[in-house]
C-alpha positions as protocol buffer text, in pm:
chain_id: "A"
residue {
  index: 1
  type: ASN
  ca { x: 752 y: 8698 z: -1030 }
}
residue {
  index: 2
  type: MET
  ca { x: 623 y: 8776 z: -651 }
}
residue {
  index: 3
  type: LEU
  ca { x: 690 y: 9127 z: -450 }
}
residue {
  index: 4
  type: ILE
  ca { x: 644 y: 9071 z: -63 }
}
residue {
  index: 5
  type: MET
  ca { x: 711 y: 9345 z: 156 }
}
residue {
  index: 6
  type: TRP
  ca { x: 780 y: 9318 z: 496 }
}
residue {
  index: 7
  type: ASN
  ca { x: 779 y: 9549 z: 795 }
}
residue {
  index: 8
  type: HIS
  ca { x: 549 y: 9779 z: 969 }
}
residue {
  index: 9
  type: GLY
  ca { x: 235 y: 9897 z: 753 }
}
residue {
  index: 10
  type: GLY
  ca { x: 2 y: 10159 z: 865 }
}
residue {
  index: 11
  type: GLY
  ca { x: -253 y: 10111 z: 581 }
}
residue {
  index: 12
  type: ALA
  ca { x: -352 y: 10466 z: 352 }
}
residue {
  index: 13
  type: VAL
  ca { x: -310 y: 10669 z: 631 }
}
residue {
  index: 14
  type: TYR
  ca { x: 56 y: 10607 z: 748 }
}
residue {
  index: 15
  type: GLY
  ca { x: 188 y: 10389 z: 463 }
}
residue {
  index: 16
  type: PHE
  ca { x: 438 y: 10122 z: 471 }
}
residue {
  index: 17
  type: GLY
  ca { x: 768 y: 10043 z: 669 }
}
residue {
  index: 18
  type: TYR
  ca { x: 832 y: 10287 z: 937 }
}
residue {
  index: 19
  type: ASP
  ca { x: 1051 y: 10269 z: 1177 }
}
residue {
  index: 20
  type: GLU
  ca { x: 925 y: 10150 z: 1516 }
}
residue {
  index: 21
  type: ASN
  ca { x: 1204 y: 10297 z: 1682 }
}
residue {
  index: 22
  type: VAL
  ca { x: 1173 y: 10660 z: 1566 }
}
residue {
  index: 23
  type: ASP
  ca { x: 842 y: 10859 z: 1636 }
}
residue {
  index: 24
  type: ASP
  ca { x: 855 y: 11008 z: 1256 }
}
residue {
  index: 25
  type: TYR
  ca { x: 529 y: 10822 z: 1099 }
}
residue {
  index: 26
  type: TYR
  ca { x: 585 y: 11027 z: 803 }
}
residue {
  index: 27
  type: ALA
  ca { x: 900 y: 10875 z: 693 }
}
residue {
  index: 28
  type: ALA
  ca { x: 716 y: 10540 z: 596 }
}
residue {
  index: 29
  type: LEU
  ca { x: 649 y: 10498 z: 184 }
}
residue {
  index: 30
  type: THR
  ca { x: 337 y: 10586 z: 86 }
}
residue {
  index: 31
  type: LEU
  ca { x: 121 y: 10455 z: -152 }
}
residue {
  index: 32
  type: ASP
  ca { x: 183 y: 10690 z: -420 }
}
residue {
  index: 33
  type: GLU
  ca { x: 560 y: 10636 z: -346 }
}
residue {
  index: 34
  type: MET
  ca { x: 514 y: 10241 z: -398 }
}
residue {
  index: 35
  type: GLN
  ca { x: 287 y: 10234 z: -666 }
}
residue {
  index: 36
  type: GLN
  ca { x: 557 y: 10508 z: -826 }
}
residue {
  index: 37
  type: ALA
  ca { x: 831 y: 10291 z: -766 }
}
residue {
  index: 38
  type: ILE
  ca { x: 687 y: 9957 z: -887 }
}
residue {
  index: 39
  type: ARG
  ca { x: 558 y: 10086 z: -1189 }
}
residue {
  index: 40
  type: ASN
  ca { x: 904 y: 10262 z: -1303 }
}
residue {
  index: 41
  type: SER
  ca { x: 1057 y: 9900 z: -1274 }
}
residue {
  index: 42
  type: GLY
  ca { x: 842 y: 9774 z: -1523 }
}
residue {
  index: 43
  type: VAL
  ca { x: 747 y: 9434 z: -1383 }
}
residue {
  index: 44
  type: LYS
  ca { x: 430 y: 9270 z: -1406 }
}
residue {
  index: 45
  type: PHE
  ca { x: 406 y: 9072 z: -1056 }
}
residue {
  index: 46
  type: GLU
  ca { x: 174 y: 8736 z: -1030 }
}
residue {
  index: 47
  type: MET
  ca { x: 137 y: 8835 z: -627 }
}
residue {
  index: 48
  type: ILE
  ca { x: 211 y: 9143 z: -429 }
}
residue {
  index: 49
  type: GLY
  ca { x: 185 y: 9050 z: -105 }
}
residue {
  index: 50
  type: PHE
  ca { x: 236 y: 9282 z: 226 }
}
residue {
  index: 51
  type: ASP
  ca { x: 331 y: 9076 z: 551 }
}
residue {
  index: 52
  type: ALA
  ca { x: 258 y: 9380 z: 779 }
}
residue {
  index: 53
  type: CYS
  ca { x: -8 y: 9510 z: 913 }
}
residue {
  index: 54
  type: LEU
  ca { x: -376 y: 9732 z: 796 }
}
residue {
  index: 55
  type: MET
  ca { x: -227 y: 9694 z: 441 }
}
residue {
  index: 56
  type: GLY
  ca { x: -538 y: 9533 z: 296 }
}
residue {
  index: 57
  type: GLY
  ca { x: -757 y: 9825 z: 230 }
}
residue {
  index: 58
  type: ILE
  ca { x: -953 y: 9934 z: -55 }
}
residue {
  index: 59
  type: GLU
  ca { x: -655 y: 10213 z: -126 }
}
residue {
  index: 60
  type: THR
  ca { x: -375 y: 9926 z: -130 }
}
residue {
  index: 61
  type: ALA
  ca { x: -589 y: 9741 z: -399 }
}
residue {
  index: 62
  type: CYS
  ca { x: -686 y: 10008 z: -617 }
}
residue {
  index: 63
  type: ALA
  ca { x: -250 y: 10153 z: -589 }
}
residue {
  index: 64
  type: PHE
  ca { x: -178 y: 9806 z: -718 }
}
residue {
  index: 65
  type: TYR
  ca { x: -392 y: 9669 z: -944 }
}
residue {
  index: 66
  type: ASP
  ca { x: -291 y: 9693 z: -1274 }
}
residue {
  index: 67
  type: MET
  ca { x: 52 y: 9565 z: -1125 }
}
residue {
  index: 68
  type: ALA
  ca { x: -7 y: 9234 z: -1002 }
}
residue {
  index: 69
  type: ASP
  ca { x: -265 y: 8948 z: -1054 }
}
residue {
  index: 70
  type: TYR
  ca { x: -340 y: 8905 z: -701 }
}
residue {
  index: 71
  type: LEU
  ca { x: -283 y: 9137 z: -394 }
}
residue {
  index: 72
  type: ILE
  ca { x: -239 y: 8974 z: -60 }
}
residue {
  index: 73
  type: ALA
  ca { x: -293 y: 9156 z: 228 }
}
residue {
  index: 74
  type: SER
  ca { x: -422 y: 9201 z: 606 }
}
residue {
  index: 75
  type: GLU
  ca { x: -735 y: 9395 z: 724 }
}
residue {
  index: 76
  type: ASP
  ca { x: -597 y: 9374 z: 1035 }
}
residue {
  index: 77
  type: PHE
  ca { x: -287 y: 9318 z: 1284 }
}
residue {
  index: 78
  type: GLU
  ca { x: -47 y: 9036 z: 1182 }
}
residue {
  index: 79
  type: SER
  ca { x: 216 y: 8859 z: 1396 }
}
residue {
  index: 80
  type: GLY
  ca { x: 563 y: 8995 z: 1436 }
}
residue {
  index: 81
  type: LEU
  ca { x: 701 y: 8691 z: 1375 }
}
residue {
  index: 82
  type: GLY
  ca { x: 559 y: 8714 z: 958 }
}
residue {
  index: 83
  type: TRP
  ca { x: 441 y: 8485 z: 735 }
}
residue {
  index: 84
  type: GLU
  ca { x: 576 y: 8154 z: 711 }
}
Protein backbone atom coordinates (compact mmCIF):
# COMPACT_ATOMS: atom_id res chain seq x y z
CA ASN A 1 0.00 0.00 0.00
CA MET A 2 1.18 3.49 -0.88
CA LEU A 3 -0.29 6.83 0.10
CA ILE A 4 0.66 9.79 -2.08
CA MET A 5 -0.62 13.23 -1.17
CA TRP A 6 -0.47 15.93 -3.83
CA ASN A 7 -1.24 19.57 -3.22
CA HIS A 8 0.40 22.51 -1.51
CA GLY A 9 2.63 21.88 1.44
CA GLY A 10 3.74 24.23 4.14
CA GLY A 11 5.64 21.87 6.41
CA ALA A 12 5.16 21.76 10.15
CA VAL A 13 4.11 25.42 10.28
CA TYR A 14 1.32 25.58 7.69
CA GLY A 15 0.54 21.89 7.23
CA PHE A 16 -0.62 20.31 3.99
CA GLY A 17 -3.32 20.92 1.42
CA TYR A 18 -4.12 24.61 1.77
CA ASP A 19 -5.98 26.39 -1.01
CA GLU A 20 -3.79 28.97 -2.75
CA ASN A 21 -6.89 30.92 -3.76
CA VAL A 22 -7.96 31.51 -0.17
CA ASP A 23 -5.92 33.56 2.28
CA ASP A 24 -6.61 31.14 5.14
CA TYR A 25 -3.50 29.02 5.63
CA TYR A 26 -5.06 27.60 8.77
CA ALA A 27 -7.58 25.69 6.64
CA ALA A 28 -4.82 23.20 5.77
CA LEU A 29 -4.43 19.84 7.49
CA THR A 30 -1.96 19.92 10.34
CA LEU A 31 0.51 17.11 10.89
CA ASP A 32 -1.52 16.05 13.94
CA GLU A 33 -4.73 15.86 11.90
CA MET A 34 -3.09 13.78 9.17
CA GLN A 35 -1.42 11.53 11.72
CA GLN A 36 -4.73 10.87 13.49
CA ALA A 37 -6.57 10.16 10.22
CA ILE A 38 -3.94 7.69 9.01
CA ARG A 39 -3.74 6.02 12.43
CA ASN A 40 -7.55 5.66 12.49
CA SER A 41 -7.48 4.00 9.06
CA GLY A 42 -5.57 1.05 10.52
CA VAL A 43 -3.48 0.73 7.36
CA LYS A 44 0.30 0.26 7.46
CA PHE A 45 1.80 1.72 4.30
CA GLU A 46 4.98 0.71 2.57
CA MET A 47 5.40 4.32 1.46
CA ILE A 48 3.91 7.69 2.27
CA GLY A 49 4.80 10.33 -0.29
CA PHE A 50 4.18 14.05 -0.25
CA ASP A 51 4.17 15.46 -3.78
CA ALA A 52 4.15 18.89 -2.19
CA CYS A 53 6.59 21.57 -1.15
CA LEU A 54 8.33 21.73 2.20
CA MET A 55 7.00 18.48 3.71
CA GLY A 56 10.43 16.81 4.08
CA GLY A 57 11.15 18.00 7.61
CA ILE A 58 11.98 15.99 10.71
CA GLU A 59 8.54 16.89 12.11
CA THR A 60 6.82 15.09 9.23
CA ALA A 61 9.11 12.08 9.59
CA CYS A 62 8.37 11.86 13.32
CA ALA A 63 4.62 12.16 12.75
CA PHE A 64 4.52 9.18 10.36
CA TYR A 65 7.47 7.05 11.49
CA ASP A 66 5.37 4.04 12.54
CA MET A 67 2.81 4.25 9.71
CA ALA A 68 5.06 3.51 6.76
CA ASP A 69 8.36 1.90 5.89
CA TYR A 70 9.42 4.86 3.74
CA LEU A 71 8.64 8.56 3.65
CA ILE A 72 9.34 10.48 0.46
CA ALA A 73 9.05 14.24 0.81
CA SER A 74 10.88 17.35 -0.33
CA GLU A 75 12.60 19.82 1.98
CA ASP A 76 12.40 22.42 -0.76
CA PHE A 77 9.90 23.60 -3.35
CA GLU A 78 8.47 21.18 -5.93
CA SER A 79 7.32 21.66 -9.48
CA GLY A 80 3.68 22.58 -9.91
CA LEU A 81 3.40 19.73 -12.40
CA GLY A 82 3.95 17.15 -9.68
CA TRP A 83 5.76 13.83 -9.86
CA GLU A 84 5.98 11.91 -13.11
